[in-house]
One Martini backbone bead per residue (centre of mass of N, CA, C, O) as a GRO file, in nm:
protein
  259
    1MET     BB    1   4.154   8.054   0.271
    2LEU     BB    2   4.137   8.097   0.579
    3ASN     BB    3   3.848   8.205   0.576
    4GLU     BB    4   3.716   7.953   0.463
    5TYR     BB    5   3.805   7.757   0.683
    6SER     BB    6   3.684   7.911   0.922
    7GLN     BB    7   3.389   7.902   0.825
    8MET     BB    8   3.367   7.594   0.812
    9TYR     BB    9   3.428   7.536   1.106
   10ARG     BB   10   3.189   7.694   1.227
   11THR     BB   11   2.965   7.545   1.071
   12LEU     BB   12   3.055   7.234   1.144
   13MET     BB   13   3.128   7.264   1.464
   14LEU     BB   14   3.009   7.505   1.654
   15GLN     BB   15   2.695   7.426   1.582
   16GLN     BB   16   2.735   7.190   1.734
   17THR     BB   17   2.763   6.968   1.955
   18PRO     BB   18   2.971   6.944   2.189
   19ALA     BB   19   3.253   6.809   2.249
   20VAL     BB   20   3.467   6.579   2.410
   21GLY     BB   21   3.702   6.604   2.636
   22GLN     BB   22   4.046   6.436   2.613
   23GLY     BB   23   4.287   6.573   2.715
   24ASP     BB   24   4.447   6.656   2.407
   25GLY     BB   25   4.162   6.585   2.298
   26VAL     BB   26   3.875   6.484   2.090
   27TRP     BB   27   3.546   6.354   2.123
   28ILE     BB   28   3.346   6.205   1.868
   29SER     BB   29   3.099   6.091   1.706
   30ARG     BB   30   3.032   5.906   1.432
   31GLU     BB   31   2.779   6.057   1.344
   32ARG     BB   32   2.907   6.339   1.343
   33LEU     BB   33   3.135   6.279   1.147
   34GLU     BB   34   2.951   6.202   0.910
   35GLY     BB   35   2.809   6.477   0.898
   36ILE     BB   36   3.058   6.644   0.833
   37LYS     BB   37   3.139   6.495   0.578
   38THR     BB   38   2.883   6.558   0.417
   39ASN     BB   39   2.903   6.871   0.431
   40VAL     BB   40   3.178   6.893   0.292
   41GLN     BB   41   3.098   6.761   0.024
   42HIS     BB   42   2.886   6.989  -0.044
   43MET     BB   43   3.134   7.223  -0.035
   44GLN     BB   44   3.351   7.162  -0.260
   45ALA     BB   45   3.270   7.361  -0.490
   46LEU     BB   46   3.330   7.625  -0.315
   47ALA     BB   47   3.582   7.472  -0.129
   48PRO     BB   48   3.810   7.252  -0.216
   49GLU     BB   49   4.063   7.270  -0.034
   50PRO     BB   50   3.941   7.277   0.257
   51SER     BB   51   3.769   7.028   0.215
   52GLN     BB   52   4.002   6.826   0.166
   53SER     BB   53   4.141   6.871   0.436
   54ILE     BB   54   3.909   6.768   0.614
   55LEU     BB   55   3.877   6.487   0.484
   56THR     BB   56   4.163   6.396   0.554
   57ILE     BB   57   4.137   6.416   0.859
   58ILE     BB   58   3.906   6.216   0.887
   59GLU     BB   59   4.042   5.974   0.751
   60HIS     BB   60   4.284   5.960   0.951
   61SER     BB   61   4.116   5.936   1.220
   62CYS     BB   62   3.989   5.642   1.115
   63ALA     BB   63   4.244   5.515   1.110
   64ALA     BB   64   4.430   5.195   1.145
   65SER     BB   65   4.582   4.946   1.273
   66LEU     BB   66   4.595   4.613   1.245
   67ALA     BB   67   4.606   4.549   1.549
   68ASP     BB   68   4.345   4.707   1.616
   69ILE     BB   69   4.146   4.570   1.420
   70ILE     BB   70   4.239   4.255   1.538
   71SER     BB   71   4.224   4.239   1.854
   72ALA     BB   72   3.997   4.032   1.910
   73THR     BB   73   4.133   3.794   1.770
   74LEU     BB   74   4.394   3.793   1.936
   75GLU     BB   75   4.242   3.751   2.215
   76SER     BB   76   4.121   3.457   2.121
   77LEU     BB   77   4.366   3.258   2.089
   78PRO     BB   78   4.410   3.125   2.370
   79ALA     BB   79   4.134   2.976   2.377
   80ILE     BB   80   4.175   2.816   2.118
   81ALA     BB   81   4.434   2.675   2.199
   82GLN     BB   82   4.315   2.526   2.443
   83SER     BB   83   4.100   2.363   2.275
   84LEU     BB   84   4.362   2.225   2.108
   85GLY     BB   85   4.613   2.174   2.302
   86LYS     BB   86   4.765   2.458   2.300
   87GLN     BB   87   4.971   2.711   2.272
   88ALA     BB   88   4.994   3.028   2.263
   89PRO     BB   89   5.078   3.235   2.029
   90LYS     BB   90   5.301   3.437   1.868
   91VAL     BB   91   5.240   3.777   1.758
   92ILE     BB   92   5.381   3.952   1.478
   93ILE     BB   93   5.362   4.305   1.386
   94ASN     BB   94   5.477   4.466   1.083
   95ASP     BB   95   5.357   4.790   0.969
   96GLY     BB   96   5.536   5.049   0.894
   97GLY     BB   97   5.311   5.275   0.969
   98ILE     BB   98   5.047   5.152   0.866
   99LEU     BB   99   4.729   5.257   0.775
  100LEU     BB  100   4.374   5.185   0.777
  101LYS     BB  101   4.092   5.229   0.644
  102GLU     BB  102   3.768   5.198   0.742
  103SER     BB  103   3.665   5.022   0.491
  104THR     BB  104   3.863   4.767   0.592
  105HIS     BB  105   3.796   4.660   0.877
  106GLU     BB  106   3.580   4.438   0.846
  107PRO     BB  107   3.720   4.259   0.634
  108LEU     BB  108   3.984   4.214   0.802
  109ARG     BB  109   3.857   4.068   1.036
  110ALA     BB  110   3.756   3.827   0.871
  111ILE     BB  111   4.020   3.742   0.741
  112PHE     BB  112   4.194   3.705   1.016
  113THR     BB  113   4.018   3.498   1.142
  114HIS     BB  114   4.077   3.278   0.937
  115LEU     BB  115   4.392   3.281   0.927
  116LEU     BB  116   4.456   3.245   1.235
  117ARG     BB  117   4.293   2.989   1.286
  118ASN     BB  118   4.442   2.821   1.077
  119ALA     BB  119   4.727   2.847   1.193
  120LEU     BB  120   4.654   2.717   1.470
  121ASP     BB  121   4.521   2.449   1.372
  122HIS     BB  122   4.739   2.364   1.128
  123GLY     BB  123   5.026   2.482   1.177
  124ILE     BB  124   5.036   2.469   1.477
  125GLU     BB  125   5.171   2.276   1.707
  126PRO     BB  126   5.209   2.099   1.957
  127ALA     BB  127   5.446   2.118   2.194
  128THR     BB  128   5.559   1.827   2.175
  129GLU     BB  129   5.603   1.830   1.866
  130ARG     BB  130   5.793   2.074   1.860
  131VAL     BB  131   6.018   1.962   2.040
  132MET     BB  132   6.081   1.714   1.856
  133ALA     BB  133   6.150   1.946   1.620
  134HIS     BB  134   6.322   2.174   1.756
  135LYS     BB  135   6.114   2.373   1.887
  136ASP     BB  136   5.935   2.601   2.004
  137PRO     BB  137   5.651   2.556   2.193
  138VAL     BB  138   5.598   2.837   2.075
  139GLY     BB  139   5.436   2.978   1.840
  140LEU     BB  140   5.468   3.158   1.518
  141ILE     BB  141   5.324   3.468   1.401
  142SER     BB  142   5.359   3.660   1.100
  143ILE     BB  143   5.314   4.017   1.009
  144ASP     BB  144   5.369   4.196   0.697
  145LEU     BB  145   5.402   4.536   0.599
  146SER     BB  146   5.390   4.685   0.263
  147VAL     BB  147   5.506   4.897  -0.007
  148ARG     BB  148   5.453   4.803  -0.359
  149ASN     BB  149   5.384   4.943  -0.636
  150GLU     BB  150   5.113   5.071  -0.519
  151THR     BB  151   5.106   4.826  -0.299
  152LEU     BB  152   4.965   4.639  -0.055
  153CYS     BB  153   5.157   4.416   0.152
  154ILE     BB  154   5.063   4.099   0.306
  155LEU     BB  155   5.240   3.882   0.527
  156LEU     BB  156   5.169   3.539   0.620
  157ARG     BB  157   5.319   3.338   0.884
  158ASP     BB  158   5.436   3.020   1.007
  159ASP     BB  159   5.618   2.768   1.224
  160GLY     BB  160   5.491   2.516   1.128
  161ARG     BB  161   5.405   2.233   0.928
  162GLY     BB  162   5.229   2.326   0.703
  163LEU     BB  163   5.128   2.224   0.384
  164ASN     BB  164   4.916   1.967   0.261
  165LEU     BB  165   4.952   1.869  -0.061
  166ILE     BB  166   4.853   1.580  -0.077
  167ARG     BB  167   4.568   1.626   0.043
  168LEU     BB  168   4.488   1.860  -0.143
  169GLN     BB  169   4.501   1.704  -0.411
  170GLN     BB  170   4.300   1.485  -0.336
  171LYS     BB  171   4.057   1.667  -0.290
  172ALA     BB  172   4.055   1.801  -0.573
  173SER     BB  173   4.028   1.534  -0.728
  174ASP     BB  174   3.759   1.437  -0.597
  175MET     BB  175   3.617   1.712  -0.724
  176GLY     BB  176   3.746   1.751  -1.031
  177ILE     BB  177   3.980   1.965  -1.063
  178PHE     BB  178   4.166   1.723  -1.095
  179THR     BB  179   4.349   1.515  -1.314
  180ALA     BB  180   4.551   1.265  -1.434
  181ALA     BB  181   4.626   1.453  -1.699
  182ASP     BB  182   4.735   1.666  -1.532
  183VAL     BB  183   4.962   1.940  -1.504
  184ILE     BB  184   5.082   2.003  -1.181
  185THR     BB  185   5.161   2.244  -0.964
  186PRO     BB  186   5.230   2.329  -0.646
  187ALA     BB  187   5.090   2.608  -0.666
  188GLN     BB  188   4.814   2.502  -0.759
  189ILE     BB  189   4.758   2.331  -0.516
  190ALA     BB  190   4.779   2.551  -0.298
  191ASN     BB  191   4.552   2.746  -0.445
  192SER     BB  192   4.304   2.547  -0.407
  193ILE     BB  193   4.216   2.656  -0.121
  194PHE     BB  194   4.009   2.881  -0.267
  195ILE     BB  195   3.819   2.655  -0.320
  196PRO     BB  196   3.527   2.546  -0.271
  197GLY     BB  197   3.575   2.265  -0.040
  198VAL     BB  198   3.874   2.293   0.000
  199SER     BB  199   4.066   2.069   0.219
  200THR     BB  200   4.280   1.924   0.476
  201LYS     BB  201   4.039   1.847   0.639
  202LEU     BB  202   3.868   1.571   0.740
  203ILE     BB  203   3.715   1.726   0.996
  204PRO     BB  204   3.522   1.967   1.026
  205ASP     BB  205   3.501   2.264   1.225
  206SER     BB  206   3.478   2.562   1.423
  207ILE     BB  207   3.768   2.666   1.357
  208SER     BB  208   3.849   2.505   1.077
  209GLY     BB  209   3.983   2.401   0.713
  210ARG     BB  210   4.165   2.474   0.497
  211GLY     BB  211   3.898   2.610   0.297
  212VAL     BB  212   3.710   2.681   0.517
  213GLY     BB  213   3.677   3.019   0.416
  214MET     BB  214   3.895   3.089   0.193
  215ASP     BB  215   3.697   3.188  -0.023
  216ALA     BB  216   3.604   3.432   0.147
  217VAL     BB  217   3.871   3.577   0.160
  218LYS     BB  218   3.891   3.629  -0.143
  219GLN     BB  219   3.627   3.794  -0.165
  220PHE     BB  220   3.699   4.024   0.023
  221LEU     BB  221   3.946   4.121  -0.143
  222GLN     BB  222   3.805   4.167  -0.416
  223ALA     BB  223   3.610   4.391  -0.305
  224LEU     BB  224   3.891   4.574  -0.258
  225GLY     BB  225   4.087   4.503  -0.512
  226GLY     BB  226   4.219   4.231  -0.437
  227SER     BB  227   4.445   3.963  -0.315
  228ILE     BB  228   4.533   3.602  -0.296
  229SER     BB  229   4.817   3.389  -0.199
  230VAL     BB  230   5.033   3.109  -0.227
  231GLU     BB  231   5.366   3.067  -0.096
  232LEU     BB  232   5.633   2.867  -0.137
  233LEU     BB  233   5.935   2.789   0.060
  234ASP     BB  234   5.971   2.465  -0.020
  235THR     BB  235   6.051   2.390  -0.338
  236GLN     BB  236   6.225   2.105  -0.282
  237MET     BB  237   5.963   1.984  -0.075
  238VAL     BB  238   5.662   1.912  -0.211
  239GLN     BB  239   5.615   1.594  -0.108
  240ARG     BB  240   5.541   1.664   0.151
  241ASP     BB  241   5.305   1.701   0.387
  242GLY     BB  242   5.478   1.963   0.479
  243VAL     BB  243   5.473   2.304   0.355
  244ARG     BB  244   5.607   2.587   0.354
  245CYS     BB  245   5.426   2.901   0.393
  246MET     BB  246   5.254   3.192   0.247
  247PHE     BB  247   5.050   3.472   0.271
  248LYS     BB  248   4.942   3.691   0.000
  249LEU     BB  249   4.840   4.020   0.035
  250GLN     BB  250   4.652   4.253  -0.179
  251LEU     BB  251   4.629   4.618  -0.201
  252PRO     BB  252   4.535   4.909  -0.264
  253ILE     BB  253   4.678   5.211  -0.163
  254VAL     BB  254   4.405   5.364  -0.104
  255HIS     BB  255   4.375   5.205   0.187
  256CYS     BB  256   4.606   5.393   0.287
  257VAL     BB  257   4.803   5.527   0.569
  258MET     BB  258   5.078   5.722   0.629
  259GLU     BB  259   5.270   5.816   0.912
   0.00000   0.00000   0.00000
């Protein structure tokens, strides 16, 4: 087995253009890494165990934390907050040491661009409004990752004004999604946010629209074999204009790498 691994290493690595040394590690181009991956896959039938070991190393080396994946979106939040007349929110990500495979990176960037901009535009209030409500003038957005029953669960919530179920129901009713004869639960109203065209925003703009783009978020997750839902946190106060809620994203565990 060691001889097979050694031969594969010489064939796949040493005959290539030398990699660039950087401190204690080695930097190689993405194109070269993809080439190595393809060659290893071709050799799997001849040496399955060492091939799988190399593929696992490549897969782990390309995995990243959620904070790294969405770093550009996080860096854009202060400018967006300023354009909305708000203070930049504090974002806390508890990832539990979970890394996400490269195939999820682009979809997750798009997903969290929508979710974070929505949270800042609709959830987080201006500082003066927050102070009047006895809140910290700086809003808080939290993202928690965990693995439950072979499923990656990502919970996103903010400490802002919540989801306007009254306006959301009105919009859905105007579109014919709900009728006067329907018996509708608060959860159904909340999750209508993922139907194209449903939004709590009266005048959509370039920032968000709680519904404008949320159907795309659902589609991105479904393409990865996942799902998204809204869970209401104030179940006894669903008639208010703003009801605290959180977004629950679920993905198959196959997309994860545990540190």
